[in-house]
C-alpha positions as CSV (number, residue, x, y, z in Angstrom):
1,M,110.7,94.0,61.6
2,D,108.6,96.3,63.7
3,L,109.8,97.6,67.4
4,M,106.7,99.5,68.1
5,L,105.0,96.5,69.5
6,L,107.7,94.1,70.8
7,T,110.0,96.4,73.2
8,Q,107.2,98.0,74.9
9,N,106.6,97.8,78.9
10,S,104.5,94.6,79.2
11,T,102.9,95.3,82.9
12,P,99.6,94.3,82.8
13,I,96.9,97.7,82.6
14,F,100.0,99.9,83.2
15,K,101.3,98.7,79.7
16,Y,98.4,100.7,78.3
17,V,99.3,104.2,80.2
18,V,102.8,103.8,78.6
19,R,101.9,103.3,75.2
20,L,99.5,106.1,74.7
21,L,102.1,108.4,76.1
22,G,104.6,106.4,73.8
23,L,102.2,107.2,71.1
24,I,102.0,110.9,71.9
25,M,105.9,110.7,72.0
26,N,106.0,109.4,68.7
27,I,103.6,111.7,67.4
28,I,105.6,114.9,68.4
29,F,109.2,113.1,67.1
30,E,107.1,112.7,63.3
31,F,106.3,116.2,63.8
32,L,109.8,117.8,64.4
33,N,110.9,115.4,61.6
34,I,108.4,116.9,58.9
35,I,109.5,120.3,59.8
36,G,113.0,119.6,59.4
37,I,114.0,119.2,63.4
38,P,114.0,115.6,64.1
39,N,115.4,115.6,68.0
40,I,114.7,113.5,70.6
41,G,115.8,116.4,73.3
42,L,113.4,118.7,71.9
43,S,110.7,116.0,71.7
44,I,110.8,115.3,75.6
45,I,110.5,119.0,76.5
46,L,107.4,119.4,73.9
47,F,106.3,115.9,75.5
48,T,106.3,116.8,78.9
49,I,105.1,119.8,78.9
50,V,102.1,118.1,76.8
51,V,101.3,115.5,79.8
52,Y,102.0,118.4,82.4
53,L,99.2,120.5,80.6
54,L,96.8,117.4,80.5
55,L,97.6,116.8,84.2
56,M,96.6,120.5,85.1
57,P,92.6,119.8,85.5
58,L,93.6,116.9,88.1
59,T,96.5,119.5,89.9
60,I,94.1,121.8,90.4
61,K,91.2,120.2,92.1
62,Q,94.2,118.6,94.4
63,Q,95.2,122.1,95.4
64,K,91.4,123.0,96.1
65,F,91.4,120.1,98.4
66,S,94.1,121.4,99.9
67,K,92.7,124.7,100.8
68,L,89.6,123.2,101.8
69,S,91.7,120.9,104.0
70,A,93.3,123.4,105.9
71,R,89.6,125.1,106.8
72,M,88.3,122.1,107.6
73,N,91.3,120.7,109.7
74,P,90.9,122.5,112.5
75,E,87.4,121.2,113.3
76,I,88.4,117.2,112.8
77,Q,91.2,118.1,115.5
78,A,88.6,119.3,117.5
79,I,86.7,116.5,117.1
80,Q,89.2,114.2,117.5
81,A,90.7,116.0,120.8
82,K,87.0,115.6,122.2
83,Y,86.9,111.5,122.2
84,K,90.5,111.2,122.6
85,G,91.1,108.2,124.6
86,K,87.8,106.7,124.0
87,Q,88.1,103.4,122.5
88,D,84.5,102.3,123.6
89,N,81.9,101.6,120.3
90,E,79.6,104.6,121.2
91,S,82.4,107.1,121.4
92,M,83.9,105.8,118.4
93,L,80.3,105.8,116.2
94,A,79.7,109.7,117.6
95,M,83.3,110.6,116.6
96,N,82.8,109.0,113.0
97,A,79.5,110.5,113.0
98,E,80.2,114.4,114.0
99,T,83.5,113.8,111.4
100,K,81.1,113.0,108.3
101,Q,78.9,115.6,108.8
102,V,82.1,118.0,108.9
103,Y,83.0,116.5,105.6
104,A,79.2,116.8,104.5
105,K,79.7,120.6,105.4
106,Y,82.4,120.9,103.1
107,G,81.9,118.6,100.4
108,V,84.5,116.7,100.2
109,S,85.3,113.0,100.0
110,P,87.3,111.7,103.1
111,S,89.6,110.6,100.4
112,G,90.6,113.6,99.3
113,S,92.6,114.2,96.6
114,C,94.0,110.0,96.8
115,L,91.8,109.9,93.0
116,Q,93.8,112.5,91.9
117,L,97.3,110.8,92.8
118,L,96.0,107.7,91.6
119,I,95.6,109.0,88.5
120,Q,98.6,111.1,88.2
121,M,101.1,108.4,89.4
122,P,101.0,106.0,86.6
123,I,101.1,108.7,84.2
124,L,104.3,110.1,85.7
125,I,106.0,106.7,86.1
126,A,104.6,105.9,82.5
127,L,106.2,109.0,80.7
128,Y,109.5,107.9,82.7
129,R,109.3,104.6,80.9
130,V,108.5,106.0,77.5
131,I,111.5,108.5,77.8
132,Y,114.0,105.8,79.5
133,Q,112.9,103.0,76.1
134,M,112.7,105.7,73.7
135,P,113.4,103.2,70.6
136,A,110.1,101.3,72.0
137,Y,108.2,104.3,71.4
138,V,109.7,106.6,68.2
139,T,109.9,104.7,65.3
140,K,112.2,106.0,63.7
141,L,114.9,105.9,66.1
142,G,114.2,102.4,67.0
143,N,114.5,101.5,63.3
144,A,117.7,102.8,63.1
145,L,118.8,101.1,66.3
146,G,117.8,98.2,64.7
147,V,119.9,98.3,61.6
148,L,122.8,98.4,63.8
149,A,121.4,95.2,66.1
150,D,121.1,93.5,63.0
151,K,124.5,93.9,62.0
152,I,125.9,92.7,65.5
153,M,123.5,89.6,65.4
154,G,124.7,88.9,62.2
155,T,128.3,88.3,63.8
156,V,129.8,85.8,65.9
157,D,130.3,87.1,69.4
158,G,128.5,89.7,68.6
159,V,125.6,89.1,71.1
160,D,128.0,87.9,73.8
161,Y,129.9,91.5,73.6
162,I,126.6,93.3,73.8
163,K,126.0,91.2,77.2
164,N,129.2,91.9,78.9
165,M,128.5,95.4,77.9
166,S,125.2,95.7,79.4
167,A,126.2,94.0,82.5
168,A,129.5,96.5,82.7
169,M,126.8,99.0,82.3
170,M,124.8,97.8,84.9
171,Y,122.0,97.6,82.5
172,K,120.0,94.3,82.9
173,K,118.3,93.2,79.8
174,N,117.2,89.8,79.2
175,F,118.5,88.0,75.9
176,D,117.4,84.9,76.5
177,I,113.8,85.0,75.5
178,A,112.9,83.7,72.3
179,G,112.5,86.9,70.2
180,N,113.9,89.3,72.3
181,T,117.3,89.5,72.0
182,R,117.2,91.7,69.2
183,N,115.2,94.3,71.5
184,A,117.2,93.8,74.4
185,V,120.3,94.6,71.7
186,I,118.2,97.4,71.0
187,D,117.9,99.2,74.3
188,V,121.5,98.8,75.0
189,L,122.7,100.5,72.0
190,N,120.0,103.3,73.0
191,H,121.9,103.3,76.3
192,V,125.8,103.4,75.1
193,S,127.9,106.7,75.2
194,T,129.3,108.3,72.1
195,T,132.9,106.9,73.0
196,E,131.5,103.0,73.3
197,M,129.1,103.6,70.1
198,S,132.6,104.3,68.3
199,N,134.5,101.4,69.4
200,L,131.2,99.0,68.3
201,S,131.2,100.9,64.7
202,D,135.3,100.0,64.5
203,K,134.8,96.3,65.9
204,F,131.6,95.5,63.9
205,G,131.9,97.6,61.1
206,L,128.7,100.1,61.5
207,A,129.9,102.9,59.9
208,D,128.7,102.6,56.3
209,L,125.2,101.1,57.7
210,T,122.1,103.5,56.3
211,Y,118.3,103.8,57.5
212,E,116.2,105.6,54.8
213,G,119.1,106.5,52.3
214,S,120.8,108.1,55.3
215,L,124.1,107.2,57.3
216,I,122.9,105.8,60.8
217,L,126.2,106.7,62.7
218,S,128.5,110.1,62.0
219,N,132.0,110.0,60.4
220,N,134.6,112.9,59.9
221,T,132.3,114.6,56.8
222,T,128.7,113.3,57.9
223,T,126.5,113.8,61.0
224,G,124.6,110.6,61.1
225,L,121.2,110.1,62.0
226,I,121.4,108.7,65.6
227,D,123.1,111.7,66.6
228,T,121.0,113.8,64.4
229,Y,118.5,112.4,67.1
230,N,120.3,112.6,70.2
231,N,122.4,115.8,70.1
232,F,120.8,118.6,72.3
233,L,122.8,121.9,72.1
234,G,125.8,119.6,71.6
235,L,125.0,117.1,74.4
236,N,124.3,113.8,73.4
237,I,121.4,112.9,75.7
238,G,122.0,109.1,75.4
239,N,125.0,109.9,77.4
240,T,125.2,110.6,81.1
241,P,126.4,113.7,82.4
242,M,128.9,112.2,84.4
243,D,130.4,110.3,81.2
244,T,130.1,114.0,79.2
245,I,131.8,115.6,82.3
246,K,134.7,112.6,81.9
247,S,135.1,113.0,78.3
248,S,134.3,116.8,77.7
249,F,137.5,117.7,80.9
250,A,139.7,115.2,78.9
251,A,139.5,117.0,75.5
252,G,139.3,120.2,77.3
253,N,135.8,120.9,75.7
254,Y,134.9,123.2,78.7
255,L,131.7,124.8,77.3
256,L,130.5,120.8,77.1
257,L,131.5,120.3,80.5
258,I,129.5,123.3,81.7
259,G,126.6,122.0,79.7
260,A,127.1,118.7,81.3
261,V,127.2,119.8,84.8
262,A,124.2,122.4,84.4
263,I,121.9,119.2,84.0
264,P,122.2,118.0,87.8
265,V,122.6,121.4,89.4
266,L,119.6,122.8,87.4
267,A,117.4,119.4,88.7
268,A,118.2,120.2,92.3
269,V,117.4,124.0,92.0
270,T,114.2,123.5,90.2
271,Q,113.4,120.2,92.5
272,W,113.9,122.9,95.7
273,L,112.2,125.5,93.9
274,N,109.2,123.0,93.5
275,Y,108.5,122.4,97.4
276,K,109.1,126.4,98.2
277,L,106.1,127.0,96.2
278,M,104.3,124.3,97.6
279,P,101.1,125.7,99.9
280,Q,102.3,125.9,103.2
281,A,100.4,124.6,106.3
282,T,98.6,127.7,107.6
283,N,97.3,128.3,111.2
284,N,93.3,128.2,112.0
285,D,91.4,132.0,112.5
286,N,92.6,132.6,115.9
287,G,96.3,132.1,115.0
288,N,96.2,128.9,118.0
289,K,99.2,127.2,116.9
290,K,98.4,124.5,119.0
291,S,95.0,123.2,117.6
292,Q,97.1,122.4,114.4
293,G,98.6,119.2,116.5
294,E,101.7,117.0,116.9
295,F,100.8,115.7,113.5
296,A,101.1,118.8,111.9
297,D,104.3,119.3,113.7
298,S,105.7,116.0,112.2
299,M,104.2,116.7,108.6
300,Q,106.0,120.0,109.0
301,Q,109.4,118.4,109.7
302,S,109.1,115.8,107.2
303,M,108.3,118.3,104.1
304,K,111.6,120.3,105.8
305,M,113.7,116.8,105.7
306,M,112.2,116.2,101.8
307,N,113.2,119.8,100.8
308,T,116.9,118.9,101.7
309,I,117.3,115.3,100.5
310,M,115.2,115.7,97.2
311,P,117.1,117.9,95.4
312,I,120.6,116.0,96.6
313,M,118.7,112.8,94.9
314,S,117.8,114.6,91.9
315,A,121.1,116.0,91.1
316,W,122.9,112.3,91.7
317,L,120.0,110.3,90.1
318,C,120.3,113.0,86.6
319,L,124.2,113.2,86.7
320,T,124.2,109.2,86.7
321,L,121.2,108.4,83.9
322,P,121.0,109.6,80.6
323,A,121.2,113.4,79.8
324,G,117.6,112.6,78.7
325,M,116.2,111.6,81.8
326,G,118.0,114.7,83.2
327,M,115.8,117.1,80.6
328,Y,112.8,115.8,81.3
329,W,113.4,115.8,85.2
330,V,114.4,119.7,85.2
331,I,111.6,120.4,82.6
332,G,109.0,118.9,84.5
333,A,110.2,120.6,87.5
334,V,109.8,124.2,85.8
335,V,106.4,123.1,84.2
336,R,105.6,122.1,87.9
337,S,106.9,125.2,89.2
338,I,104.9,127.5,86.8
339,Q,101.7,125.7,87.0
340,Q,101.9,125.9,90.9
341,V,102.7,129.9,90.7
342,L,99.4,129.9,88.5
343,I,97.7,127.9,90.5
344,N,98.5,129.6,93.7
345,K,97.3,132.9,92.3
346,H,93.9,131.3,91.1
347,I,93.4,129.9,94.4
348,D,94.3,132.7,96.6
349,K,91.5,134.5,94.7
350,M,89.1,132.2,95.0
351,D,86.1,132.8,97.7
352,I,86.4,129.4,99.7
353,D,83.0,130.0,101.5
354,A,81.8,130.4,98.1
355,E,83.3,127.2,96.7
356,I,81.9,125.4,100.0
357,Q,78.4,126.2,99.3
358,K,78.7,125.2,95.9
359,N,80.5,121.9,97.2
360,I,77.5,121.3,99.8
361,E,74.9,122.0,96.7
362,K,76.4,119.9,94.8
363,Y,76.9,117.2,97.6
364,N,72.5,117.4,98.5
365,E,72.1,117.5,94.7
366,K,73.6,114.1,95.0
367,L,71.5,112.8,97.8
368,R,68.3,113.8,96.3
369,K,69.2,112.1,93.3
370,Q,69.5,109.0,95.1
371,G,65.9,109.8,96.6
372,I,67.2,111.3,100.1
373,D,66.3,114.6,101.6
374,P,69.5,116.3,102.7
375,A,67.4,118.4,105.3
376,K,65.6,115.3,107.3
377,L,69.2,113.6,107.0
378,N,71.3,116.1,108.4
379,A,68.3,116.6,111.3
380,A,68.4,112.8,112.0
381,A,72.0,113.1,112.0
382,K,72.5,115.7,114.2
383,I,69.6,113.4,116.7
384,N,72.1,110.0,116.4
385,T,74.9,112.3,117.1
386,K,73.6,113.6,120.3
387,N,71.9,110.3,121.3
388,I,75.6,108.4,120.4
389,A,77.5,111.1,122.6
390,A,74.8,111.0,125.5
391,K,75.3,107.2,125.5
392,A,79.2,107.5,125.4
393,T,78.8,109.9,128.2
394,Y,76.5,107.9,130.2
395,K,78.6,104.9,129.8
396,N,81.6,106.7,130.8
397,N,80.1,108.1,134.1
398,T,78.4,104.6,135.1
399,S,81.6,102.9,134.4
400,N,83.4,105.3,137.0
401,R,80.9,104.7,139.8
402,V,82.3,102.2,142.9
403,E,80.7,98.9,142.9
404,R,79.2,98.4,146.7
405,T,80.1,95.4,148.9
406,E,77.6,93.2,150.1
407,E,77.6,94.2,153.8
408,E,77.2,98.2,152.1
409,K,73.9,96.8,150.3
410,A,72.8,95.2,153.1
411,A,73.1,98.1,155.2
412,A,71.3,99.9,152.8
413,I,68.6,97.9,152.5
414,K,68.0,97.9,156.3
415,A,68.3,101.7,156.7
416,S,65.6,102.0,153.8
417,T,63.0,99.3,155.5
418,E,63.8,101.3,158.8
419,Y,63.1,105.0,157.1
420,Y,59.6,103.4,155.5
421,N,58.5,101.3,158.7
422,K,58.8,104.6,161.3
423,N,56.2,104.2,164.0
424,A,54.6,101.3,162.1
425,K,54.9,97.5,162.9
426,P,56.9,96.0,160.1
427,G,54.5,94.5,157.3
428,S,51.2,96.1,158.4
429,L,49.0,97.8,156.2
430,A,50.2,101.0,158.3
431,A,53.6,100.4,157.4
432,K,52.5,100.2,153.5
433,A,50.7,103.2,153.8
434,N,53.3,104.8,155.1
435,M,55.7,103.9,152.9
436,V,53.3,105.5,150.0
437,K,52.6,108.6,152.1
438,Q,56.8,109.3,152.6
439,Y,57.5,108.3,148.9
440,N,55.0,111.1,147.5
441,E,56.0,113.7,150.1
442,K,59.7,113.1,149.1
443,N,59.5,113.5,145.5
444,N,56.7,116.5,146.0
445,K,59.5,118.5,147.1
């Protein structure tokens, strides 16, 4: 039975990303098999490198945006400070208009690097799914385990035994869906330890089973296919480092013990190194840290906390998950670190002013294609911004005026009437002429 379509991830849309990466993994494994080194551990290393290299253009673009943001943020923060506490519609429109002008100046989108992250995240999660469900994507491994699964399912209590084993491993699989039982058994077999596989072999008579003419499980004289596929530098990548530490310590195999401990330790160290190599927040040109605001301070504190917590979490996860996952974690961190060093050097040499000018030209060209004159648009935006800001200022000023009482209004009218009716009978033609004369004299001063 072909496993390549049965045990794979079935999440809508996401499943296609997983299948594509699974195809890449299978091609890598088949290539290694052709040259005589069919090994899952080596496949994981090559697979991780290939995927991160494919993502490198997005990573570079994301880092470029971060560099431009460091240059742009003080201007954005100055606009926010200018309209701080003003919640009226005119002020909000003015702030948005000025902010839009800054983004246009730097030729970047307000969404920033969100698109790059939206593309990268499904790929990285899919990469994890491929490695965790390896039999679904590496055909030879899946078919070899399938022979064992068929033998176990052919016994009276075989499936129930695997169910109990899955529950004990806290590895939840659905055995009850029609047509899914075999795939569930295969997935469980992929995650059992060497000791558990030996017990299964004794209980269900798996020792003599073969796939493509080769023994599937090892015996005293021959290395089986599963061990050939899963053994990497003495470590069975299907076992968790925790299980390997326990078994190697009990057997006195201290070299294997060191190898098992190295995986979670390297996971923590490489994760810490990743954060150290990430671009750090910088001050603006005049070195005024206050311009960065409370937001920058909180972000810095969050990054510091993540730099402490993530290495610890990485070490724990890689201690309790199969060693193959730990290898992916470590290799991925190493590749990211190398990428970060190279990207940092590239960006440090980059002429930011030239990059900004190039982005502006791209933005203006896009406007021209839409039939919009960038110069006229910019001029209109400036006028509109000034008008909006003026309206906001006028409204704020008028809102601060003290409303006069009715008595005060009546007194003002009386004083005005007496002023214009001075030396004339109220309501007479002379009084009206006097009013016009005094008005002109007042305004001509």
